[in-house]
N, C-alpha and C positions, 0 to 999 in steps of 0.2 A: 504493500500500500504506500510505498514511498513516492515522493514527488518525482524521483528520477524515472519511474515507470511511465509517468505522464509526459515527461519532457519531450519525448519523440512524437507525441500525439497531439500537441497543441497547435499545430499548423492549421490555419483556416484556408489553405490553398486547395480549393475543391476543383474537380474536373469540370470541363465546360458543360458536359451533360448535367452534372449535379447543379451547377449554377443556373442553367436555364430552367431546370425543373423547379428549383426553389422560387425563381422569379414567377413562373407560371402558377405555382401553388399559391403564392402570396396574392397574385392577381385574382385567382378564384375566390380565396377567402375574403378579400375585400369586396368583391361583387356580392357574395352571399351575405356579408354584413350589411351592405347597402340595401339589399332586399329585405333586411330584418328577419332573415330565416335562421341565422345562427350567429352567435358571438362566442369568443373564447372566455372572456372574463365572466365568471359566475356572478359577480356583484352587479354587472351591467344588465344581465338577462332580465331581472325583475322589472327594469325600467322600460323594456322593449314593448310591453303591452300598450302603454300609453302612446308610444311612438307609432306602433302599428295601427292603432285606432284613431290617430290624428290628434290626440290630446296634448302631445308634446312635439315641439318643433325639432327639426334636424339639428340646428345649432345647439339647442339645450341638451339634447341627447348626446351629442358629440362632447360637450363640456363634461357631462357626467362620466362618459367613457374615458376621456383623457384624465380627469381627476382621479379615477379609480385605477388607472393603468400606468401612468407615467413613472411612478416610483418603481414599479416592478420592471418596466422596460429598461430604464437607465441604471437602476440600482441593483437589479438581480439578473435580468436577461443578458445584458451586454457583458458584465463582469464574468458571469458563468461561462459564456461562450468564449471569451478571451482567455480565461484560465484553463478551460478544459479542451478547447479546440473543437467543441461539438455545439451545434445549434440547439436552440430550445424554444418551446412555445411562447414564452414571454417575449422573446426577441422577435419572433416571426408573426405571431397571431394577435398579440395585443395591439401592435401598431396598425395592423390591417383592420381590426375592429374599428379603431378610431377613423382611419382614412375612408373606410367604406361608408360609415355613417355620415362622415363629413361631406362626401362627394354629392353634389346636387343632381348629377345625371348618372344614369346607369353605365354609360360608356366610360365615364371618367373614373369610376371606382376601380375597375381592374387596372387602369393605367397607373393610378396612384399606388395601388397595392404592388404591382409589378415593379414600379420605381423603388419602393421600399425594399423589395427583395433584392434588387440590383445593388442598392446601397450596402445591404448586409453582405452579400457574397463577394462583391468587388472591393468594398471599403474596409471590412473588418480585418482582412489579411494584411493590408497596408498598415493599419493602426497597430496590429499585432507585431509586425516587423519593427516598426518605430519604437514601440514600448520595450521590446527585447533588447534594443540597442542602447537604451538609456543607461546612465551610470547606476541608477537604482531601478532594477528590473522588477517592478511590482507585480507584473503578470505571472512571472515564474514563482514569485513569493506566494501568490494567491492559490497556487496548487496545494498549499498547506491545508486548505479547506477540505480537501477530499477525504482524509482519514476521519476527522470528527463527523462529517456529514454521513459517511457510509456507516460508521459504527453506532453513532447515537440514533440514527434513523431506525436502527433495528429495534429500538425500545418502544416505538409508537403503539404496537398492540398492547403492551404492558400498561402504558398510561391509560389507554382507552378502557381496558378491563377494570383497572383500579377505580376510575371515575364512575363507571356504570355499575359495577358489581361488587365494589368494596375492596378493602385492603387485603383480606385473606386471599381471595382469588387473584388479585393483582400480584401479591407476593409469590404465590405459587407459579404464576405465569413468568415472573421475573427469574425465579430459580430455574425453571425449565428452559427459558431462553438462554440464560448464561451457560447452562450445561451444554446446550446444543451448539453455542458459539465455540466453546472450548473444544468440544468433540470435533466440530468441523475443521477448526484450525489444526488439530492434531492429526486427524485421519485424511482430510482432503485439503492440504495447504494451498492448492491452486484454485479452490472454489471460494467465492465470497463468503466470509464467515457468518454473515447474518442471514443467509438464504433460508436455511432450515428453521432458524429461530423465528424469523418473521412469519413463515408459513404456519408454524405451530401456534404462534400467538394469534394470528388472524382466525385460524380454525377454532381456537378456544373461544374467542370473542363471539363468533357467529354461533357456535354451539350453545353457549350460555344464553344468547339472545333468543334463539329459536326455541330452546327448552322453556324459557320463561313465557314466551308467547303461547306455546302449546298448553302449558299448565294453566295459564290465565283463561284461555278459551275453554278448556275443560271445566274450570271452575264456573265460568259464566254459563255454560250449558246446564250444569248441574243446578245452578241457582234459578235459571229460567224454568227448568222442569219442576223444581220445587214450588215455584210460583204458579204452576199450572199452565205455562205457555208451551205450545207444541213446538214452535220453532223460535229461534232467536233472530230477530231482524226482519220478519215478514212485513211488519208495518213500516219499518224504515225503508224497505225497498219500494214501497208504494209511493213514499214521499221523495225518493231520489230523483224522480223525473222532474220535480219542481226545484231541485237544488241548483242554484245559480252557478256554484263552483263546478258541479258535474257537467253542466251545459258548456261552461267555459273550457273545461278540460277536453270535452268532445270536439269542440270547434277548433281548438289548438291542434289536437292530434290530426284532425282532418286537413287542416291547412298545411301541416308539415308533409303529410302523405301526398298531397298534390304535387309536391316538388321532389318526389322520391328519386327520379333519375339524377337530378342535380346533387342530391345528398350521396348517391352512390358514387358519382364522380369524385366528390369530396373525400369520401371514405377511401377510395382507391388512391387518391393523391397522398393523403396523410400516411397511409400504410406503406406506400412505396418510399416516402421520405424516411420513415423509420427503417425500412429494409436497407437503405443505402448506408446506414451506420454513420451518418453525419449529423444525427439528430437524437437528442435524448428528451424524454417526456417529463423528467423531474430533476431535482438537484442531485440526488444520489445517482440516478440513472445516467446523467451526463458523464460523470467520472467513470462509471462502469463501462459505458460505451467507449470512452477514450482509452480504457485499458484493454479493450477487446473482449470483455466478459459479457457477451450478448445474452446468454441464457440467464445469467444472474440479473442483468438489467430487465429482462422480460419478467422474471419473478417479482422484482421490486415494483414495477409498474402494474403488474397484475394484482398485487395485494392492495395497491392504492385504489384500484377500481371500486372495491367494496365501500370505500368511504365517500365516493362521489356519485354512484348510481342514483341513490335516492334524491340527492340534491339536484342533479342534472335533470332527472325525470320529472320531478315536481315543478321545478322552475320552467322547464320546457312546456309542460302542460298548462301552467298558469299564464305564461307569457306568449306562447306561440313561437318562440325562438329556441332553437336547439343549440347544442354545443359544437363548436368548430371541430373538436376532436371526438364528438359523441360521448360515449361513456368511457373513452380513452382505451378501450380494448384493442383498438388498431395499433396502439404503440407496441405492447408486448408481442402481438401477432407479427407485426412487421419486422421486429428484431430477429425473429426466428425463421422468416421466409427465406428459401434458398435463392430466389431470383425475383426481379421486379414485376414480371408478368404475373406470377402466381400471387404476389403481394397485392397487386392491383385488383385481381379477381376476388380474392378473399376479403380485402378491405371493402370493396363495393358490396359484397354479400352481407358482411357484418353490419355495415351502416344501414342497409335495407332492413335487416331483421330488427335492429334497434328502433328505427323509426316506426315500423309496423307494430312493434311490441309495446310502445310507450303507454297506451291506454291500459293494457293488461298489467304492465309493471306498476302503474299507478294504483290499480285496484288491489294488487297483491300487497303493496306497501301499506295500504290502508288497513289491512288485516294483521300486519306485523309491526305494531308500534315499537317494540323493543329493538327490532332490526333497524328501524328508522333511527332510533336513538343511538344505536351502535355506530351508524354511519356518521352522525354528528360528532360523537366522541372520537371516532377515528380521525376525522378532519382536524378536530382540535388538537389531538395528540400529535398528528403529523406537523402541524404548525409549531407546537411547543418544542418538539425535538429539533426541528430544523432551525428555529430561532436560536436555540442554545448552540447548536452545532455550527451554524454560520457565524455567530458572534465569536465563539471560541476559535474557529478556524481563521477568522479575520485577524484576531489578536496574534495568533501564531504567525500569520503572514506578515503582520506588522513587525514582529520580533525578528523575523528573518531579514526583512529589507532595511530595518533601521534601529533595531534594539529598543532600548527604553524610550528614546525620543519618538520613534514611530508608534510605539504603544500609547504614548501620551497623546499623540495627534489623533490616531484612529479611535482609541477609546474615548478621547475627549469629544470628538465629533459625534460619536454615537450617543454619548450622554447629553450633549447639547441638543441633539435631535429629540431625545426624550423630553428634555426640559421645555422645548419649544412646542410641545404637543404633537410630535411626530409628523412634521411636514413630509418626510420620507417614511414610507411604511417600515415598520420595525424589521421585517425580514430582509429588506433591501438596504437598510441603513448602514450595516457594517461593511458589506462589499463596496458600497459607494464610498464609505469613509476610507477604505484601503486605497482606492484609486485616487481620491483627492489627496490623501496622505502621501502617496507615491509621487504625485506631481509636485507637492510642496517640498518633499525631500530632494527631488532633482533640482528644483529652483535653489534650495539652500546649498546644494553641492556646487552649482554654477556660481553662487555668490561666495564660495569658499568658506561656508559656515557649517558644513556637514561632510563627514567622511563615511562612505557606504560601509556597511558591515561586510567583512571578508568571509568567503566560503559559501 
């Protein structure tokens, strides 16, 4: 897990085919965003209903999208790409959300999206080369983030179990995960140590949640029978037809199905991008892809899916706008595909099944409240682990590039951001501080006020 393993993989010099594909995909995602059919930012999706129904203007919706996305683009997406050499969804799809909504004409949206894709694939490598030639190479130092992110991320199922089911079950999950990490490191040193541990933790969480829901349903049926009711929910079904939320969900699902061919093209595109191994769907995944550990990357992103299906499904049904990456299943599938043609076919099929199954998924989630709660706890746990890992990794990077002075600058910028009410989102604040700190240290070097740390 050393940074030297990554050093050879941080080039952003992609082939011409890869560059053209990224440009085309960014054009497509911007067009789909313009049509209000899908956006990547989960926080923006709930605002899309007002935009679709004409209650919110394009400029206002663009402002919301920019405000919720800018910190992730420049504070997380760009630093992660530069430090790992792998593209990510914050860098590609958050800007196309904004540009697509901003564009006043359909034809302009893909042009703006494609232009952004060109900036990324042609501009980042130049910025990467310039940064590596600086006296204080802060991009190489940022590779120090990989180890904290990969290992602390392993704990997210433990945190979710503890929050939802208490300290005893959380403690047992922690012991099990630690044992599996140690066993994996001992028996399979070339495999990512957290793979089995995360699998076991997610399975435990789902098992606890399903068991709780089944027991609750059994208790409810028994209570209904004791009260003399033949069935539970017969009367409720009669009223469902008058439920405005049910009508909204049905209309949203129907709207998305009308554009099924376009979604299939989108699914094919995202899956092929993942198959090219120049793209990682998450923080930990980016470093695993950079190391060539594609099966481990697929496992990590597959486990994340469980935390986002309920959120994406419910917001899509409520707003009429889907996710640019769908349920993100196309990420792990793409990593494992042997060729782009098969990835395109499978990605298109997966997206078609997701869109067609939205209504059914919504109904199933309505009957499994504990499973819905588990997804919320998973997302919260993922954020908690990554915030700590990114902060710790950023401080390690600061120490490598400038010792105590760099720690003072990076840590001080992070604390200042907290004191100012987080103008930069917390997860992106530390990597952004590393870049700003690196620029300041280079300026101090040129002023003969700082000597870079050796080694």
